[in-house]
C-alpha positions as CSV (number, residue, x, y, z in Angstrom):
1,X,105.3,106.9,91.7
2,X,104.4,110.4,90.8
3,X,107.0,113.2,90.8
4,X,105.9,116.3,92.5
5,X,106.4,119.4,90.5
6,X,106.1,122.8,92.0
7,X,107.0,125.8,90.0
8,X,107.3,129.1,91.7
9,X,108.3,132.3,90.1
10,X,109.8,134.6,92.7
11,X,110.3,138.1,91.5
12,X,113.3,139.6,93.2
13,X,112.8,143.2,93.8
14,X,116.1,144.9,94.4
15,X,116.2,148.4,95.8
16,X,118.2,151.1,94.1
17,X,120.5,151.3,97.1
18,X,121.6,147.7,96.7
19,X,122.1,148.1,93.0
20,X,124.0,151.3,93.4
21,X,126.6,149.3,95.3
22,X,127.1,147.0,92.4
23,X,126.9,149.6,89.6
24,X,130.0,151.3,88.5
25,X,131.5,152.3,85.2
26,X,135.2,151.9,85.9
27,X,136.7,148.7,84.6
28,X,136.5,145.5,86.7
29,X,139.6,143.5,87.5
30,X,139.1,141.7,84.1
31,X,139.2,145.0,82.2
32,X,135.6,145.1,81.2
33,X,133.4,147.9,82.5
34,X,130.7,146.9,85.0
35,X,127.2,147.8,83.8
36,X,125.7,151.0,85.2
37,X,122.5,151.0,87.2
38,X,120.2,151.8,84.2
39,X,121.7,148.8,82.4
40,X,121.2,146.5,85.3
41,X,117.6,147.6,85.8
42,X,116.8,147.2,82.0
43,X,118.4,143.7,82.1
44,X,116.3,142.7,85.1
45,X,113.1,144.0,83.5
46,X,113.9,142.2,80.2
47,X,114.6,138.9,82.1
48,X,111.4,139.3,84.1
49,X,109.3,139.9,80.9
50,X,110.8,136.7,79.3
51,X,110.1,134.7,82.5
52,X,106.5,135.9,82.5
53,X,106.0,135.0,78.8
54,X,107.5,131.6,79.4
55,X,105.3,131.0,82.5
56,X,102.2,132.1,80.6
57,X,102.9,129.7,77.7
58,X,103.5,126.8,80.2
59,X,100.2,127.6,82.0
60,X,98.4,127.7,78.6
61,X,99.8,124.3,77.8
62,X,98.6,122.9,81.2
63,X,95.1,124.3,80.6
64,X,95.0,123.0,77.0
65,X,96.2,119.5,78.2
66,X,93.4,119.5,80.8
67,X,90.8,120.7,78.3
68,X,91.8,118.0,75.8
69,X,91.6,115.1,78.3
70,X,88.4,113.1,78.3
71,X,86.6,112.4,81.6
72,X,86.9,109.0,83.3
73,X,83.6,109.4,85.3
74,X,84.4,106.8,88.0
75,X,88.0,108.0,88.8
76,X,87.2,111.7,88.4
77,X,84.2,111.7,90.8
78,X,86.1,109.6,93.4
79,X,89.2,111.8,93.2
80,X,87.2,115.0,93.3
81,X,85.5,113.8,96.4
82,X,88.8,112.7,97.9
83,X,90.4,116.1,97.2
84,X,87.5,118.1,98.7
85,X,87.3,115.9,101.7
86,X,91.0,116.1,102.4
87,X,90.9,119.9,102.1
88,X,87.9,120.1,104.4
89,X,89.6,117.9,107.1
90,X,92.8,120.0,107.1
91,X,92.8,122.5,110.0
92,X,95.5,124.7,108.6
93,X,94.0,125.8,105.3
94,X,91.6,128.7,104.9
95,X,88.1,127.4,105.2
96,X,85.8,127.8,102.1
97,X,88.7,128.8,99.9
98,X,88.5,125.7,97.7
99,X,85.8,126.8,95.2
100,X,86.0,124.1,92.5
101,X,87.5,120.7,91.9
102,X,87.2,119.3,88.4
103,X,89.0,116.0,87.3
104,X,89.3,114.2,84.0
105,X,91.2,111.0,83.4
106,X,94.5,111.8,85.1
107,X,94.4,115.6,85.7
108,X,92.4,117.9,87.9
109,X,92.0,121.6,88.2
110,X,91.5,123.2,91.6
111,X,90.3,126.8,92.0
112,X,90.9,128.7,95.2
113,X,89.8,132.1,96.3
114,X,90.9,133.6,99.6
115,X,89.3,136.7,101.0
116,X,90.0,137.2,104.6
117,X,91.8,139.3,107.2
118,X,94.3,136.5,107.5
119,X,97.5,137.3,105.7
120,X,97.1,136.1,102.0
121,X,100.7,134.9,102.0
122,X,99.9,132.7,105.1
123,X,96.8,131.3,103.3
124,X,98.9,130.6,100.2
125,X,101.5,128.8,102.3
126,X,98.9,126.7,104.0
127,X,97.3,125.6,100.7
128,X,100.8,124.8,99.4
129,X,101.6,122.7,102.5
130,X,98.3,120.8,102.1
131,X,99.1,120.1,98.4
132,X,102.6,119.0,99.3
133,X,101.9,116.9,102.2
134,X,98.6,115.2,101.6
135,X,98.3,114.7,97.8
136,X,99.8,111.8,95.9
137,X,100.1,113.7,92.6
138,X,102.3,116.3,91.1
139,X,100.9,119.8,90.9
140,X,101.6,123.2,89.3
141,X,100.4,126.5,90.8
142,X,99.3,129.0,88.2
143,X,101.2,132.2,88.5
144,X,98.4,134.6,89.0
145,X,98.3,134.5,92.8
146,X,101.7,136.1,93.3
147,X,100.5,139.4,92.0
148,X,97.6,139.5,94.5
149,X,99.4,138.4,97.7
150,X,99.7,142.0,98.6
151,X,96.0,142.5,98.7
152,X,93.6,141.1,101.3
153,X,92.7,138.3,98.8
154,X,94.1,136.1,96.1
155,X,92.8,133.7,93.5
156,X,94.8,130.6,92.6
157,X,94.4,127.8,90.1
158,X,96.2,124.6,90.7
159,X,96.8,121.9,88.0
160,X,97.1,118.4,89.5
161,X,98.6,115.6,87.3
162,X,98.3,112.0,88.7
163,X,100.1,110.3,85.7
164,X,97.6,107.3,85.7
C-alpha cells in the first residue's frame, strides 16, 4: 500500500494591524520583553527564507531521483496512458491543463499549465482533488504554483511515486 504524501507550503501573510496587537516592548508576565514589530517581521522573513530553501532542496532531490531512474517501458507506457485517461475522464479538472506525463520504473512527472478565466486556485484545487481521489500512488506538488495562483495562470509539476 502506498502512502500518500502531499506537501504544501502555505505562506501566512500577517497584516501589520494583527502584528501590532502582538508587538510590545514591556515585559511579559514571565519578565522577558515581547519582541517588537520589526523583530517579528524579521523572524517571519528568516523562517520563510529557510522554508523556501528546504523546499527547493527537496524538490531538487525529487527531480534527481526521477532523472536517475531507468525506464520500465511496459509499466511506464501503461501508467502514462492510465494517468492521461483518468485525467481526461474527470469532469472537475481544467481541460487541456495536463501537458506532459512521463513515467520511469516507479516514478512519474506530470506537468500542468492552466491559463483560463477560471480562478487559478479553483483549478489547482480540482487537480489536487483528482490526484488525491483517483490515483493509487503518493505524490508531491512542486512549490512553484503557489507564487502564480494570483495570476490568471499557473504552472505545476507533480512528482508521483508508486513505490513498486
